[in-house]
C-alpha positions in Angstrom: 49.6 0.3 11.5 46.4 2.1 11.0 44.9 2.2 7.3 43.1 5.4 6.5 39.7 4.6 4.6 38.2 8.1 2.5 35.0 9.1 3.3 32.4 7.6 1.1 30.6 10.9 0.9 27.0 11.9 1.9 24.4 13.3 -0.3 26.1 15.3 -3.3 29.4 14.3 -2.2 28.7 10.6 -2.7 32.1 9.4 -4.0 33.4 12.8 -3.8 34.3 13.8 -0.5 37.9 14.2 -0.2 38.0 13.8 3.7 39.1 10.7 5.7 36.3 8.3 7.7 36.7 9.6 11.4 36.1 6.3 12.3 35.2 3.5 9.7 34.8 0.5 11.9 31.7 2.6 13.4 30.8 4.7 10.2 32.2 5.1 6.6 31.8 9.0 7.2 33.9 11.8 8.0 32.4 14.4 10.4 31.3 16.9 8.0 29.0 14.2 6.1 28.2 11.9 9.6 26.3 15.3 10.7 24.7 15.5 7.1 23.5 12.0 7.3 22.2 12.3 11.1 20.3 15.7 9.9 18.7 13.6 7.1 17.6 10.4 8.9 16.0 13.2 11.5 14.1 15.0 8.8 12.8 11.8 7.4 11.5 10.9 10.4 9.1 14.0 10.6 8.2 13.6 6.8 7.1 10.5 7.0 4.4 11.9 9.8 3.2 14.1 7.2 5.5 17.1 8.0 6.8 19.8 5.7 10.4 20.1 6.2 12.6 22.7 5.2 16.2 22.0 5.4 19.4 24.5 5.9 17.6 27.5 6.9 20.0 30.4 6.7 18.8 33.5 9.0 21.0 36.6 10.2 23.9 34.5 9.6 22.8 31.7 11.7 22.3 28.2 10.0 19.4 26.0 11.2 19.4 22.2 10.4 15.7 22.2 9.8 12.1 23.5 10.3 9.3 21.3 10.2 5.8 22.4 10.0 2.2 20.5 10.4 -0.7 22.1 9.7 -4.3 20.8 11.8 -7.5 23.0 9.9 -6.9 26.6 10.4 -3.7 26.1 13.1 -0.1 25.5 11.8 2.4 24.2 14.4 6.4 24.8 14.0 9.0 22.9 15.1 13.0 23.9 14.7 15.2 21.3 14.8 18.7 21.2 16.1 20.7 17.6 15.4 24.1 16.5 17.4 25.8 14.0 16.0 28.7 12.1 18.2 30.5 9.3 16.8 30.9 8.1 20.3 27.9 7.6 21.9 29.1 8.2 25.4 29.9 11.7 24.3 27.1 14.5 25.9 25.4 17.0 24.7 26.1 19.8 27.2 24.3 23.0 28.6 26.7 25.1 26.5 25.1 23.6 23.5 21.3 23.9 24.8 22.0 27.8 25.5 23.3 28.3 22.2 20.7 26.6 20.3 18.1 28.6 22.6 19.6 31.5 21.0 19.2 30.1 17.5 15.9 29.7 18.4 14.8 33.1 19.2 16.8 34.7 16.2 15.0 32.5 13.9 11.2 33.9 15.5 12.6 36.9 15.4 14.1 37.3 12.1 12.4 34.6 9.9 9.3 35.9 8.3 5.6 33.8 8.1 7.4 31.3 10.3 7.2 31.0 14.1 9.1 27.5 16.1 6.3 26.7 18.7 8.8 24.2 19.8 12.1 23.2 19.8 13.8 20.3 19.6 17.7 19.0 20.2 18.4 15.6 19.0 21.5 13.5 19.5 22.7 10.1 18.7 24.7 10.2 22.0 23.2 11.7 25.4 22.6 14.4 27.1 24.8 15.6 30.3 22.3 16.2 33.6 23.7 20.3 33.3 21.9 20.0 29.8 18.6 18.5 30.9 18.5 21.4 33.5 19.3 24.1 30.9 16.7 22.9 28.4 13.8 22.7 31.3 14.2 26.4 31.9 14.8 27.3 28.1 12.2 24.9 26.8 14.0 23.0 24.9 12.7 19.7 24.3 15.5 17.3 24.1 15.7 13.9 22.6 17.9 11.0 22.1 17.4 9.4 18.3 15.8 6.3 20.2 13.5 8.6 22.2 12.3 10.8 19.0 11.7 7.7 17.1 9.5 6.0 19.8 7.7 9.2 20.1 6.8 9.7 16.4 5.6 6.0 16.0 4.7 3.7 18.9 6.5 0.5 18.7 6.6 0.1 22.4 3.1 -2.3 22.2 4.8 -4.5 19.6 8.3 -4.5 22.1 6.3 -5.5 24.8 4.3 -7.9 22.8 7.9 -9.4 21.6 9.3 -9.6 25.3 5.8 -10.9 26.7 5.5 -13.9 23.9 9.4 -15.2 25.1 8.8 -14.7 28.6 5.5 -16.9 28.5 7.3 -19.2 26.3 8.7 -22.7 27.0 12.4 -21.1 26.0 12.6 -19.0 28.7 14.4 -20.5 31.1 15.5 -23.1 28.4 17.0 -21.7 25.7 20.6 -22.9 24.3 22.9 -20.4 23.5 24.0 -21.8 19.9 27.6 -21.4 18.1 28.6 -21.1 14.4 30.7 -23.8 12.9 33.3 -21.0 12.8 33.6 -21.3 16.7 31.8 -18.2 17.8 28.4 -18.0 19.0 25.5 -16.9 16.9 24.8 -13.7 19.2 28.3 -12.3 18.6 28.1 -12.5 15.2 24.8 -10.5 15.1 26.3 -7.9 17.2 29.3 -7.9 14.7 26.7 -7.6 11.8 25.1 -4.7 13.8 28.4 -2.8 14.2 29.9 -3.4 10.9 28.4 -0.9 8.3 30.1 -2.6 5.1 28.4 -5.9 6.3 24.7 -5.4 5.3 23.0 -9.3 5.2 23.5 -12.5 7.2 22.1 -15.8 6.2 21.8 -18.1 8.8 21.8 -22.1 7.7 20.8 -24.8 10.1 19.4 -28.7 9.4 15.9 -29.0 10.8 15.1 -28.3 14.5 19.2 -26.4 14.5 17.1 -23.7 16.5 16.9 -21.4 13.9 13.5 -20.0 15.0 13.9 -20.1 18.6 17.5 -17.8 18.2 14.9 -15.5 15.8 12.8 -15.0 19.1 15.9 -14.9 21.6 17.2 -11.9 19.6 14.0 -10.1 19.1 13.5 -10.9 23.0 17.3 -9.4 23.9 16.9 -6.5 21.1 13.1 -5.4 22.3 14.5 -5.6 26.1 17.4 -3.3 25.6 15.2 -0.6 23.2 12.8 -0.5 26.4 15.3 0.2 28.3 16.6 3.1 26.1 19.6 1.7 24.2 19.8 2.9 20.6 19.7 -0.4 18.7 17.6 -1.4 15.7 14.1 -2.8 15.7 13.6 -6.7 15.4 10.9 -6.8 12.8 10.4 -10.5 12.2 8.9 -12.2 9.7 7.7 -15.7 8.9 8.2 -16.3 5.2 5.9 -19.3 5.7 3.1 -16.5 5.5 4.5 -15.8 1.9 1.8 -17.9 0.2 -0.9 -16.0 1.8 0.3 -12.6 0.8 0.4 -11.4 -2.7 3.7 -9.8 -2.1 5.8 -8.9 0.3 4.2 -5.1 0.9 0.9 -7.1 1.7 3.0 -9.2 4.6 4.7 -6.4 5.9 1.7 -4.0 6.1 -0.1 -7.3 7.5 2.6 -7.4 9.8 3.2 -3.5 11.1 -1.2 -3.2 11.5 -2.9 -6.2 12.3 0.2 -8.4 14.1 2.2 -5.7 15.5 -0.8 -3.1 16.4 1.2 -0.2 15.4 -1.8 2.3 15.2 -0.1 4.6 13.1 2.2 2.3 11.2 1.8 2.1 7.2 4.4 0.5 4.3 6.1 4.0 3.3 6.8 4.7 7.1 8.3 1.2 7.2 10.5 1.7 3.9 12.0 5.4 5.2 12.6 4.1 8.7 14.5 0.6 6.9 16.2 3.0 4.5 17.4 5.1 7.7 18.9 2.1 9.3 16.2 2.0 12.2 15.2 -2.0 11.5 16.9 -5.2 11.8 14.7 -7.2 9.2 14.6 -10.9 10.4 13.3 -13.2 7.6 12.6 -16.6 9.2 12.1 -19.8 7.1 13.4 -19.0 3.5 13.1 -23.0 2.8 9.2 -22.6 4.1 8.3 -20.6 1.1 7.7 -23.7 -0.7 9.0 -27.1 -0.8 9.5 -27.8 -4.7 9.7 -24.3 -6.4 12.0 -23.9 -8.8 15.0 -21.7 -9.0 12.9 -18.6 -10.6 10.1 -18.6 -7.7 13.1 -19.2 -5.4 15.2 -16.0 -6.9 12.0 -14.1 -6.9 11.0 -14.2 -3.6 14.9 -13.3 -2.4 14.6 -10.2 -4.7 11.7 -9.2 -2.7 13.6 -9.6 0.6 16.7 -7.6 -1.0 13.8 -4.9 -1.7 14.3 -4.3 1.8 18.0 -3.6 2.3 19.3 -0.7 2.3 22.9 0.9 2.4 22.1 1.6 6.5 19.9 -1.3 7.1 20.7 -4.8 8.3 18.7 -8.1 7.1 19.2 -11.7 8.6 17.7 -15.0 6.6 17.4 -18.2 7.9 17.2 -21.4 5.9 17.9 -25.4 5.7 21.3 -26.0 4.8 20.4 -28.4 2.0 17.0 -26.3 0.9 19.5 -25.7 -2.4 20.1 -29.4 -3.0 18.4 -29.9 -6.0 20.4 -27.2 -7.8 23.5 -25.8 -6.7 21.4 -22.5 -6.1 23.1 -20.3 -3.0 25.7 -18.8 -4.6 23.6 -17.8 -7.6 20.8 -16.4 -5.2 22.8 -15.1 -2.0 25.5 -13.3 -3.7 25.7 -10.0 -5.3 21.8 -9.4 -5.3 21.3 -5.8 -6.6 20.0 -3.4 -3.6 16.4 -1.5 -3.6 17.3 1.9 -3.2 20.9 2.5 -4.4 21.0 -0.3 -7.5 23.8 1.4 -9.2 26.1 1.3 -6.2 25.9 -0.9 -3.5 25.1 -4.8 -3.9 23.5 -7.3 -1.2 26.4 -9.8 0.2 25.2 -12.0 2.5 27.7 -13.3 5.2 27.1 -17.1 5.5 26.9 -18.9 8.9 25.6 -22.6 9.6 24.8 -23.4 13.3 27.0 -26.3 14.7 25.5 -29.0 16.3 25.2 -28.7 20.5 28.3 -29.9 22.1 28.5 -31.5 25.4 28.4 -28.6 27.9 25.3 -27.1 25.9 23.0 -30.7 26.6 24.1 -30.6 30.1 23.0 -27.1 30.5 19.6 -27.5 28.4 18.6 -31.1 30.6 19.9 -29.0 33.6 17.4 -26.5 33.1 14.6 -29.0 33.4 15.9 -30.3 36.6 12.6 -30.4 38.2 10.6 -31.7 35.2 13.0 -34.3 35.9 12.4 -34.9 39.2 8.8 -35.1 38.7 9.7 -38.1 36.4 11.3 -40.2 39.0 15.3 -38.9 37.3 18.1 -36.9 38.2 20.0 -35.1 35.8 23.0 -37.8 36.1 20.3 -40.6 35.4 19.1 -39.0 32.5 22.8 -38.2 30.9 23.8 -41.9 31.5 20.7 -43.1 29.5 22.3 -40.4 26.7 25.4 -42.1 27.2 24.4 -45.7 27.2 21.7 -45.6 24.3 23.0 -46.3 20.9 23.3 -43.1 19.0 21.1 -41.3 21.4 24.0 -38.8 22.1 24.3 -37.8 18.8 20.8 -37.2 18.2 20.8 -34.8 21.5 23.1 -32.6 19.4 19.8 -31.2 17.7 17.8 -29.1 20.1 14.4 -30.4 18.5 15.6 -33.9 18.9 16.9 -33.2 22.6 13.8 -31.7 23.5 11.7 -34.8 22.0 14.4 -37.2 24.3 13.3 -35.1 27.3 9.4 -35.7 26.7 9.6 -39.6 26.0 12.4 -40.0 29.0 9.6 -42.9 30.1 9.9 -44.8 27.2 13.7 -44.2 26.2 14.6 -46.5 29.3 12.6 -49.6 28.1 14.5 -48.9 25.1 17.9 -48.9 26.6 20.5 -50.6 24.8 18.7 -50.9 21.7 19.4 -48.9 18.5 17.5 -45.3 18.6 17.1 -43.2 15.5 15.2 -39.8 14.7 11.9 -41.8 13.6 12.0 -43.9 16.9 12.0 -40.7 19.2 9.1 -38.9 17.0 7.4 -42.4 17.3 7.8 -42.7 20.7 6.7 -39.0 21.2 3.7 -39.1 19.3 2.6 -42.5 20.7 3.3 -41.3 24.4 1.4 -38.4 24.0 -1.7 -39.9 22.2 -1.7 -43.0 24.9 -1.7 -40.7 27.9 -4.8 -38.8 26.5 -6.6 -41.9 25.7 -5.8 -42.5 29.3 -7.4 -39.5 30.6 -11.0 -41.1 28.9 -12.1 -37.8 27.3 -11.0 -38.3 23.6 -13.8 -39.5 21.0 -10.7 -40.8 18.7 -8.6 -43.6 19.1 -5.2 -43.0 19.3 -4.4 -45.5 16.1 -6.9 -43.6 14.6 -5.7 -40.0 15.6 -2.2 -41.0 14.2 -3.4 -42.2 10.9 -5.3 -39.2 10.4 -2.4 -37.0 11.5 -0.3 -39.0 8.3 -3.6 -38.2 6.1 -3.2 -34.2 7.5 0.4 -34.3 6.9 0.2 -35.7 3.4 -2.2 -33.0 2.4 -0.2 -30.4 3.3 3.2 -32.2 1.6 0.3 -32.4 -1.6 -0.4 -29.2 -1.9 2.7 -27.4 -0.4 1.5 -25.9 2.6 2.6 -26.0 5.7 -0.7 -25.2 7.7 -4.2 -26.0 7.8 -6.9 -23.8 8.6 -9.5 -24.3 11.0 -12.3 -23.9 8.3 -11.0 -26.2 6.1 -10.1 -29.2 9.0 -13.9 -29.9 9.4 -14.1 -30.9 5.8 -11.1 -33.4 6.1 -12.3 -34.8 8.9 -16.0 -35.7 7.0 -13.7 -37.1 4.2 -11.5 -39.0 6.5 -13.5 -40.7 9.2 -16.8 -40.6 7.2 -19.1 -38.2 9.3 -21.5 -35.3 8.7 -23.0 -34.6 11.7 -21.8 -31.0 12.3 -21.9 -31.7 16.4 -19.9 -34.6 15.8 -17.4 -33.1 13.6 -17.2 -30.1 15.8 -16.2 -32.7 18.9 -14.0 -34.8 16.3 -12.2 -30.9 15.6 -11.6 -30.5 19.1 -10.2 -34.1 19.8 -7.8 -33.7 16.9 -6.4 -30.2 17.6 -5.5 -30.9 20.9 -2.6 -32.9 20.2 0.7 -31.5 21.5 2.1 -31.4 17.8 -0.3 -29.2 16.7 -0.9 -25.5 17.2 -3.0 -22.7 16.0 -1.7 -19.1 15.0 -3.8 -15.9 15.9 -5.6 -16.4 12.1 -6.7 -20.0 12.9 -4.0 -22.1 10.9 -3.0 -25.4 12.2 0.8 -26.9 12.1 2.6 -28.9 13.1 4.6 -27.6 16.1 7.8 -28.5 14.1 7.9 -28.5 10.3 9.8 -31.8 10.9 6.9 -33.7 12.7 4.9 -33.3 9.4 7.6 -34.9 7.2 7.9 -37.7 9.7 4.1 -38.4 9.5 4.3 -38.1 5.4 7.7 -40.7 5.5 5.5 -43.1 8.0 2.5 -42.8 5.5 4.6 -43.4 2.5 5.9 -46.7 4.4 2.8 -47.7 5.2 1.1 -47.2 1.7 4.3 -49.2 0.1 3.6 -52.3 2.7 0.1 -52.6 1.7 0.6 -52.5 -1.7 1.1 -56.3 -2.2 -0.2 -57.5 -6.1 -1.8 -54.3 -6.6 -1.4 -52.0 -10.3 1.6 -49.9 -11.2 -1.4 -46.9 -10.8 -1.2 -47.6 -6.9 2.9 -46.7 -6.9 1.8 -43.8 -9.1 -0.4 -42.4 -6.5 1.7 -43.3 -3.4 5.1 -41.8 -5.1 3.7 -39.9 -8.1 2.5 -37.3 -6.9 5.0 -34.5 -5.2 8.9 -35.1 -5.0 10.5 -36.4 -1.4 12.7 -34.5 0.2 15.9 -35.5 1.8 14.5 -35.1 5.2 11.8 -37.7 4.2 13.8 -39.9 2.7 15.9 -40.2 5.8 12.6 -40.8 7.7 11.5 -43.4 5.8 15.4 -45.0 6.2 14.9 -44.5 9.9 11.9 -46.2 10.0 12.9 -49.1 8.1 16.0 -49.4 10.0 16.1 -53.0 11.6 12.8 -53.5 10.7 10.9 -56.2 9.5 9.3 -54.1 7.0 12.3 -53.4 5.3 12.1 -56.9 3.3 8.2 -55.9 2.6 9.7 -52.5 1.0 12.5 -54.1 -0.7 10.1 -56.9 -2.6 7.7 -54.1 -3.4 10.5 -52.4 -5.5 11.9 -55.4 -7.0 8.4 -56.4 -8.0 7.4 -53.2 -9.4 7.6 -52.5 -13.6 9.7 -49.3 -13.3 8.6 -48.8 -17.1 4.8 -48.1 -15.9 6.0 -45.7 -13.2 5.5 -42.1 -14.1 8.8 -40.0 -13.9 8.1 -38.4 -10.2 7.1 -42.0 -9.1 10.5 -43.2 -10.8 12.5 -40.8 -9.0 11.1 -41.0 -5.3 11.5 -44.8 -5.7 15.0 -44.0 -6.3 15.1 -41.2 -3.5 13.7 -43.9 -1.3 16.5 -46.8 -2.3 19.3 -44.5 -2.2 18.5 -44.2 1.5 18.6 -48.1 2.5 21.3 -50.3 2.4 22.8 -51.8 -0.7 24.0 -51.1 -4.7 21.0 -49.4 -5.9 22.6 -50.2 -9.7 20.0 -52.5 -10.6 17.1 -50.1 -10.1 19.1 -47.2 -12.1 18.9 -50.0 -15.1 15.3 -50.8 -14.4 13.9 -47.5 -15.0 14.1 -47.0 -18.4 14.4 -43.6 -18.9 17.3 -40.7 -19.4 15.7 -38.0 -17.2 16.6 -38.3 -13.8 16.9 -34.2 -13.7 16.5 -33.1 -9.6 16.5 -36.6 -8.6 17.7 -37.3 -4.8 20.6 -40.1 -4.5 22.0 -38.6 -1.3 23.5 -41.2 0.6 23.4 -44.3 -2.1 25.6 -46.6 -2.7 26.0 -46.5 -6.3 28.3 -49.5 -8.0 29.1 -51.0 -11.5 26.4 -48.9 -13.7 26.3 -47.4 -16.8 24.8 -43.8 -16.6 25.7 -42.6 -19.9 24.2 -39.6 -21.8 21.7 -39.0 -18.8 20.1 -35.8 -18.1 20.7 -35.5 -14.0 20.4 -31.7 -14.3 20.1 -30.8 -10.6 20.7 -34.3 -9.4 21.8 -35.1 -5.7 24.7 -37.5 -4.6 25.3 -36.0 -1.2 27.1 -38.2 1.0 26.7 -40.8 -1.6 29.6 -43.6 -2.7 30.2 -43.8 -5.9 32.6 -46.5 -7.7 33.4 -47.9 -11.3 30.4 -45.9 -13.3 30.3 -43.9 -16.2 28.6 -40.4 -16.6 30.1 -39.9 -20.1 28.0 -37.8 -22.0 25.7 -36.6 -19.2 24.3 -33.4 -18.4 24.9 -33.1 -14.7 24.5 -29.2 -14.6 24.0 -27.9 -10.8 24.2 -31.4 -9.2 25.7 -31.9 -5.7 28.4 -34.0 -4.9 28.9 -32.9 -1.5 31.0 -34.8 0.6 30.4 -37.7 -1.6 33.2 -40.6 -2.1 33.9 -41.1 -5.9 36.2 -44.0 -7.0 36.7 -44.9 -10.8 34.2 -43.0 -11.8 34.3 -41.4 -15.7 33.1 -37.9 -16.4 34.5 -37.5 -20.1 33.0 -35.0 -21.9 30.2 -34.0 -18.8 28.5 -31.0 -18.6 29.3 -30.0 -14.8 29.0 -26.3 -14.8 28.1 -24.8 -11.4 28.4 -28.4 -9.5 28.9 -28.7 -5.9 32.0 -30.9 -5.2 32.6 -29.2 -1.6 34.7 -31.5 0.8 34.0 -34.2 -2.0 37.0 -37.2 -2.4 37.7 -38.0 -5.9 40.0 -41.1 -6.8 41.2 -42.6 -10.0 38.9 -40.8 -12.1 38.4 -38.6 -15.4 37.4 -35.6 -16.2 38.6 -36.0 -19.8 36.7 -32.7 -21.7 34.4 -31.9 -19.0 32.9 -28.5 -18.3 33.7 -27.4 -14.7 32.9 -23.9 -15.0 31.9 -21.6 -11.9 31.9 -25.2 -10.1 32.0 -25.2 -6.0 35.3 -27.2 -5.4 36.2 -25.7 -2.1 37.9 -28.3 0.2 37.7 -31.1 -2.4 40.7 -33.8 -3.1 41.2 -34.8 -6.4 43.6 -38.1 -6.2 45.1 -39.3 -9.4 42.5 -37.8 -11.7 42.8 -37.1 -15.3 41.8 -33.3 -16.2 42.7 -33.3 -20.0 41.1 -30.6 -21.8 38.8 -29.4 -18.8 37.5 -26.5 -17.9 37.5 -25.3 -14.8 36.7 -21.0 -15.4 35.5 -19.5 -12.3 35.6 -22.7 -10.6 36.4 -22.0 -6.5 39.0 -23.8 -5.3 40.0 -22.5 -2.2 41.8 -25.4 -0.3 41.2 -27.7 -3.2 43.9 -30.2 -3.6 44.8 -31.7 -6.6 47.3 -34.7 -5.7 49.4 -36.8 -8.1 46.9 -35.6 -11.1 47.4 -35.6 -14.7 47.2 -33.1 -17.7 46.8 -30.1 -15.6 48.5 -28.2 -17.8 45.4 -28.5 -20.3 43.1 -27.0 -18.4 41.7 -24.1 -19.2 40.8 -21.7 -16.5 42.7 -23.2 -13.7 42.7 -20.6 -11.0 46.4 -19.5 -10.3 45.4 -20.2 -6.9 45.3 -23.9 -7.1 47.5 -26.1 -5.1 49.5 -29.0 -7.0 51.1 -31.7 -5.7 
């Protein structure tokens, strides 16, 4: 049974049109409103180019869509425009339509006083029949599809050709892996659905580091640009890397810089961009929302997101990519990515971002990717089967290969992996092998001034500088000063030679503005983790101020913490690091150093209760305790706002009286935990497993409890108003009838 939808209306009929939407899946309009909307979009294309536009001109009982005029000195050029909207893009404008329009032009020029149509344009969103083209040629009528008109008014071809050329000359060409989402569909299919769905404005793609977010954006731009250059009517992809956000005063400056300096669009300007965006001609792709800054607060993240939302209109489409755990310091995703007001119609529409998470590569995808490097493997003395055997027989290697960036690193380090065969390999091992192998290869050429060991240390220095200054790149003008400080050389020619030597590293690349960055953000995180381990091992009997210098400057992210774990795994350095933390007087550390110490310890084996008791502070707000083992400890009356317990194992712990607002317990295991009189507003318990625990009198309003399991728990007088409880299980829990705001959909057993 087909359910009819009412037309949303256009212009003065917004919300008042009484007609049914003709094709609700393709458009929210009826035939009449769709035609008026199309006329408005085409008229806007002329307005933004400086034309004076008069719409709905009636001459001698003949209605004309609009007349556009432009004055050049003493000369005025006039264009009469007729718009033909087709719901079915396969529908064609025929010769009869052209002849009818030609007659209208003659009437206009004969009867219209003071205006003359020097040219006549017939514009459609569909296609023209061959007969229509023949008739138009004989009657001096110019035919344009909507896409052709757009491309003639604003020269996007150089930009589109550049997108295609850059992709075809990149390593992605021939080696791209088609990614899937965790819902089972391919990402590209979901993007196609977004483009076709008029009710869906925006999409956020979540994925861990190296999951392929940026590669997907480049592939999408390539596919769209190729199709547009072949004549298809599709929105133009505008790719904006948000790592550039810090270079611009605001998003307007960033967009203007992209249009004029990067896209090289000769007649591109900000107002033109806004108008084309409003009429649905662009797909805006904001890549790397997590890269605006590593350690910004909620208000800053929301400010940047609000800037993005300025560019979402009823007709435009927006795609944002972000690391899934960017919001782990607080539960911010729902606050930021839900129901944000639109820029153009703030009283009518909201931006509701559809969330998609990238899935790990499956075996077939891994095999296809490896097979695409058949020639390179053969050159190294391997075939695809040999490589797959190594993947399957080396501990954890096949699991690591499920992330595209690590699969690429594995391919690059294949000679070393054969040496490591049978031993345990983790992400840090791969990065160590990759960087070491490349640097030793360069050393063997005999053309380097800096030894590989020194170059690695300098990479750590540069990574640390980026980490401390919250930047992901370093400008070529700044690099000589860093070389001077680190290597203690001041002769300009030597500095230049050293700079060239450093910048030849394959894990650094340069953009067109002269900014050097690691080929992937994860390389910076690996080098930061490596530097922290090196510094801690060298601590020995130095003063606590040394630890404050190492750990007290910037907050360590989860990724850096996990790299530290991997570096120390099965390493003799683990004992040294443990001895350092056992010898530290935590009372003499600053707040950041205390939290970072706990972040590191939470990633290592062993109960961290001793260290939690040793920190001598009630303020652990924002601390990252993901993957921690926490047993038998009293954490009552603590400030743990925004604390991250992702995948932690917590038992026999008292949080009574503490504030855990915005905290994260995603996929955590909790047993015999007391949350009595605890503030747990907007806390995330997604897929958490909680047993034998008490939430007596706790405020859990607006918390995220989706797919969580609560077994034998006590919820006496708890507050659950506004909480999300889809597929949440409350099994054998007590005092459920005393809960305030328990959703009706809750399943009780």
